[in-house]
N, C-alpha and C positions, 0 to 999 in steps of 0.2 A: 308749830311748823318752824323749821330752822330758817335762819336768815338766808342761807345759801339757796334754799328752795324758793323763798319769797322773791329773792333777786332774780332767780331763773325765770319764775313766772312773769315777773315784770318785763324782762327783756323779750320773752317769747310773745307776750301779749302786745308789746310795743311793735314788734316785727309784724305780727298778724294784722294789727291795725293799719300799719303803713302799706303792706301789700294789698289789703282789702280796699284801701282808698285808691289804688292805681287805676282801676277801670272808671272810677268816679272822676279823677283828674282828666283822664283821656276823653271821657264823654263831654265834659265841660269845654276842653280845648277844642274839640270838634265843633261844638255848638257856637263858640264865640270867635272862630276863625275858619279860614278855608285851608288850613294846614292839611297836607297829605301824609299818609303813614310813613313814607320814606323820609320826609322832612322831619316828622316827629321823632323818628328813630335817631336821626343824626343829631338833633338838638338834645334829646334826652341823654344820650351817652357822651355827647360833647361836653355837657355840663357835669354828668355824673363821674366821669373819669378823674378830672382834677379834684372834685369834691372827695372822692374816695382816697386819693393819695394824701390830701390834706388831713383827712381823718386818720390815716395810718400814721402820719407824723405825730399827731396829737396823742394817739394811742401808745405809740412807742415811747413818747415822752413821759406819760403818766402811768402807764401799765406795761413796763418793759418785760415783765415776766411772761407775758402772753406770747412773746416772740422766741421760739426755741432756737438754739444755736446749732442749726443744721442746714445743709443745702436744700433749696426749694426747686422742685421740678417746674421751672417757669414755662418751658415750652408746652408742657401738658396742660397747664392752666390757661395758656393763651388759646389752645385748641378748644378748651371748655367755653371760652368766650364766643366762639363761632356758634355754638348751640344756644348760648344765651341770646345771641343776635337773632337766631331763627325763632326762638320762643317769643321774643319781643315783637318782631315784625308780624308774626302770625297773630299775636294778641291785638296789635293795632288794627289789622285788617278785619279780624273777627268782630271787634267792637263797633265796626261800621255796620254790621249786619245782625247782631243779636244784642240783647240787653245785658247790662253789667251783671245782674244776678245769675242769668243762665251761663254766661261766660265763666264766672267764678266757680260755679258748681262743676262744670265740665273740666276746668283746670285741675280740680282735685282728683281726677282720675289718674294723675301721674304716678302714684304709688303702684297702681295696678299695671301701668305701662312698664314700670321697673321689673315687676314680676314676669311680664310677657318677654322682656328682653332676656331675663334669666333663663326662661324656657328655651329660647333660641341659642343660648350658650351651652345648652345641654344639662342644665341643672334640674334636679328633681324637686318639685315644690311639695311641701307638706299639704295634707288635706285642707287645713285651715286657709291656706293661700288660694286654693281652688274655689273654696266657698266665697272668699273675698272677691275674687275675680268675677264670679257669677253675680254677686251683689252689685259690683261696679258696673257691669254690663247692663244689668237691669236698670240701674239708675241712669245710665247714658240713654237707653232707649226711651224711658219715661220723659226725661228732660228734653230730648230731641223732638218728641211729639208735640210739645207745647212751646217750643222756642219761638220767640217773637222777634220783630225787627229791631235794629239798632238805631243810631242817630242818622244814618244815611237814608235819604228818601228812596223808597223802593228797594230797601236792603233785602238780601236773600238770606233768610234764616238757616236754610240747609247749608249754604256756604259758610255761614258763621259757625255752625256746629262743627263742620269739618275742620275749619281753621282752628277752633278751640281745641279739638283733639290733636291736631298737629302741634299746637302749643304745648299740650300736656306731654306728648311724646318727646318733644325737644327738651323739656324739663327733665324727663326720665333719662334721656341720653346724657345731659350734662351732669346729672347727679351720679350716674354710673361711671362716667369718666373721672369725675372728682374722686369717687371712692377708689378707683384704680390709682390715681395720682397720689392719694394720701395714704395708701395702704402701708401699714407698719410705721407711720410717721406721726409725730405729734401735730396737733392742730396749729396752724400758723395763719394769723390774720392776713398776711401778705398773699396767701393763695387766693383769697377773695379779690384783692386789689388787682392781681395779675389776670384773674379771670375776667373781671370787668374791663381791664385794659385790652383784653383779647377782642372785645367788640370793636375796638379801633381798627382792626384788620378788615372790618366790613364798612365802617364809617368812612375811612379814607378813600376806597375806590368809589363809594357812592357819591362823594363830593365831585367826581368827574362826570357823573351822570345826572345828578340832581343838584340844583343850585338852591339851597335853603334860603327862604326869605327871612329877613330880620325886621321888617317893618310892621311887626305885630303890635297890638295895643299893649299897654303896660299890664293890664289885667291878665292877658294871655301869657306874658313873660313870667308873672308871679305864679301862674299855674304850672308853667314849665319848670320853674325852680322847685315848686312843691313836688312835682312828679319825680324830679331828679334827686332831691334831697330826702323827702319824707317817704317816698315810695320806691326808692332804689338804694341809696347809700345807707340811711339809718336802719332800715329793716335788715340789711346784710350784717351790720354790727349786732343787731338784736339777736339774730339767729346764732351767730358765733358765740356771744356771751351766754345766751340762754341755754344752748346745747351743752356748753361746758359745765354749767351748774346743775342742769336737770338730767343730762344724759340724752342720747339721741331719741330713744323710744318715747320717753315721757314728753320731750319737747315736741315730737311729731303729733302726739295725741292732743296736747294743749293747743297746738297750732290749727287744729281742725275748727277752731272758733272763727277762723278767717272768713269763710263764706257767710257766716251769720252776720259779721260786721258789715260785709258788702251788702247783704240784703237790707239791713237796717238803714245804711247810708243811702242806698239806691232809692228806698222808699221815701226817706225824708228829704233828699236833695234832688232826686231826679223824677220823683213821683212814679217810680216803677214798683207797683204792688205785685209781689210774687203770686203766682197761681198755685192752687193746691197741689197739682201734679208736679210743678217745679220743686216745691218743698219736699214732696214725697221722693222725687228723684234724688234730691240733695241728701235726704236721710239715708238712702241706699248707698250712695257714694261715700259719704262720711263714715257710715257704718263699716264699709269695706276697709277703710284706713285703720279704724280703731281695731278691727279684727286682726289685721295684719301686724299692727305695731304693739298691741297690748301683750305684755308678758303675764301669763296667768299667775295670780297671787297664790294659787294652790300648787305651784310647782313643787317637785320633790324636795323635801327638806326645808321648804320656806316656812318660816314661823313668824307670826305677828307678835309683838310685845306691846302690852297696854293698848292704847288707841292709835299708836303710830305704826304705820306699815313699814315693813322691811322692803328692800329693793328686790324685785323679781329678777334675779340674775340668770334665770333659765338654766339652772344647773341640771346636768344629766346624771350626775353621780348619786347613787343611793347613799343616804345617811348624811349628806352635806346639808348644813343648816345656816341660815342667815339670821343673825340676831342683832338687835340695836342697843346702843348705850342708853340706859335709863337714868342713872344717878351716879354720883361719885362713890367709889368703893375703895377698898384697901389695895391700891395698885401704885407702884412707883413708876412714874412716867419715864420712858426711854427717850433721850434726846433725839430729835430728828437729825439724820445725817444730811449735811448740806451738799446734796449732789450737784445742784445748780440753783440758779435764781428761782426757777419754777418750783423746786422742791422746798424752798425756804418757808413756804406758807404752811407746810405740814408739821403739826406738833402732835405728839402722842397724847392720848386721853384715856381715862379709865374705861374698863370693859366690864360688863356684867353678864353672867351666863343666864340662860333662859329661865332657870328656876329662881332667879333673883337673889341667889345667895352670894355674898361677897367672897371673892376669890383673890388671894394674894398671888399675883403673877410675878414670879421671880425671874429676873433675866438669866439666871443660871439654869442649865438643864436639870430635869428631875434625876434623882439618883438612879443609876442603872439604865439610863436612856429612856426612850419612849416605849411604854408597854402597849400591848395590843388594845387594851381598854382605855388607854389615855386619849385625851382629845388634843387635836392639833388645830390651832386657831390662827387665821390670817385676819388681822384687824386693820381697817381703813380709818385713820384718824380724821380724814376729810369728811367722810360720810357718817362717822360714829357708828359703824356697823362692822360685822365680822362674818367670815366664812368659818364654820366650825364643822369638823368631821372627826370620827374615831379612826385611830390607826388601823383598826381591823378592816376598814373599807379599802385599804391599800394592799391587803395581803396578796391578792391575786391579779392585780392590775396597777398600771400607772394612771395618773390623772393629768391631763393637759390643761393649762391655763392660757387664756387669750381672749380674743374678741371674734365674734362671727364675721366672716368675710362675706358681705352681701353679694359680692361680684362672683367669686369663685365657688361659694357655698361651703368653704372649709369652716368647720365648727369645732371648738375645743370642748372638753368635758365640762370645764368651769368657765362660763362666759362672763367676762368682766365688763361687758359693754355698758351696763347700767351704772357702773362706777366711773363713767366717762372715760373708759379705757381707750376708745378710738381716738378721742381728742388728746389723750395723754401719751399716745405713742405705743400702745400695747398691740403687738402683732396678733395675727389670727391664731398662731400656735407659738406662744412666747416661751413657756417653760413647762417641764413635766415634773411630777411629784411622785416619788416612789418610797417604799418602806421595806426595810430588811428586818424581819422579826427576830432572826437569830442574833444579829448585832444590836437590835433595838435602836435602829438608826433610820432617820428620815433624810432623803437626799433630793435635790433638785437638779435638773439638767437644763442648760441654756439651749433653746431650740433655734438659736441664731436669729432672734428678732432684730429688726433693723436698728432699734434704739437701745438695745443692750439689756442685760440683766445684771443688777448690782446687788451685792450682799455686803451690808455695812459699808457702803461707799466704794467697794472694790468691784470693778467690772469683770464679769466672767468671760472667758474665751468662748467662742461658739462651740457648743456641744460639751462644754466642761461640766463635770459632775461635782457637786459641793454638798457636804453635810449641813443640815439645818440644826440650829440650837435655839432654845427659848431665849428670846431677847434679840434675836437677829432682826435686822431691818432690810426688807427687800425693796427694790425699785424696778418695776417693769416699765421701761421707758421712764415716764415721770409719775407713774402711779406708785405711791409709797404704801407698803403694807408692813405691819409689824407681826412677827412670828411669836406665838406664845404656846407653851405646852401646859395643859391642865392635867395634872396627875390624878388618876382615878383612885378614889378611896372607897373601900368597901364599907357598907353601912352595918 
């Protein structure tokens, strides 16, 4: 397993652990004080906002390449903060009425809520999404039937279930708005800081209505600090770093361990032993997430090499293949073009074809251009994988490259989402690829992605057409790909 993958797993698991502990912190705070949900909300984000900006300062100091040099839609992320506020408040009230385990399971209906919002926007969901919605609905029904009371004496489990679903819907809204605000742009940690700061637009008016008490015991203050730091600020960093290293879909699947963490902590610390039907409901809900997020490893053209799996890029084009680097072969590395600080980490590495035969990849194009039976390869140095297709697959059509837009439903032929394309600024339709068999020439067209299309460090104008040659280096936003031609030789 590559170091990049291990680091991504660490960050996502750290995030899952922090978020899983949130209902535990809240439960203890309620038990050891008479704090009310509105007070808890004010204190949580009153502490989290300065912590977040302090963290941003440290991150910019030690990892400056994470901050792209482009304008940020601050107002959009401040609005996102309003939905974070709604999610937080509904969670605090819900946990007065239901147990931590039930709350956590119901929270994880938010991916299904995102799909429901997509339906209202007029999107057509694939059959798999409808099956996932049915699973999630079944899980909600089962969990609701056995929901028990929370820390509040005489709590209302039905109210707790309803508020938990409001919480999940709020999460779905702020994720959808975040996707809108980040569309076609590179991931920027400051977006998270501005979103958390948006909660201040709710905190400040509440200060005129609710006067928070500060005479809590030292133990309660430590719990409040734990809630703000370990279950608010640090998990947000974990999600950011983990998603950049694993990709959005794999990070989402790994993050489904969060309810398990909550169940274990609730049983150990709160003596909340989950009921059989609660576990069954959780299985249905978590199963719906995996079904929606998992990219089938048997997608068209996807090939495993040895024991290491390729990335399921969800390619729709026939004949497109994903293959992984296995060992060093006869290949002269092509220096990485220093597009910006973020691209400096990319260095070219050897490539091995699926049949494991060594191929000398020459930066100069094959004699006579690219033949119909020749292979065109887009190699990702970062992931040590490549997209491989025959020129004949481009005879009667163009292929579009980009990332699926979960909001508008726009999908390219070649989805670069699992190569962290979303975080690296790849647009939904970033470039198109065409082949002219008469001139034996491959061309790309810039489809006016926000973050630009670069060829060997030169930025193309919107809709500009450019010929490709073996050895060219492309950058879709900050996703760097090397272009290689593999000349067909008859046996």
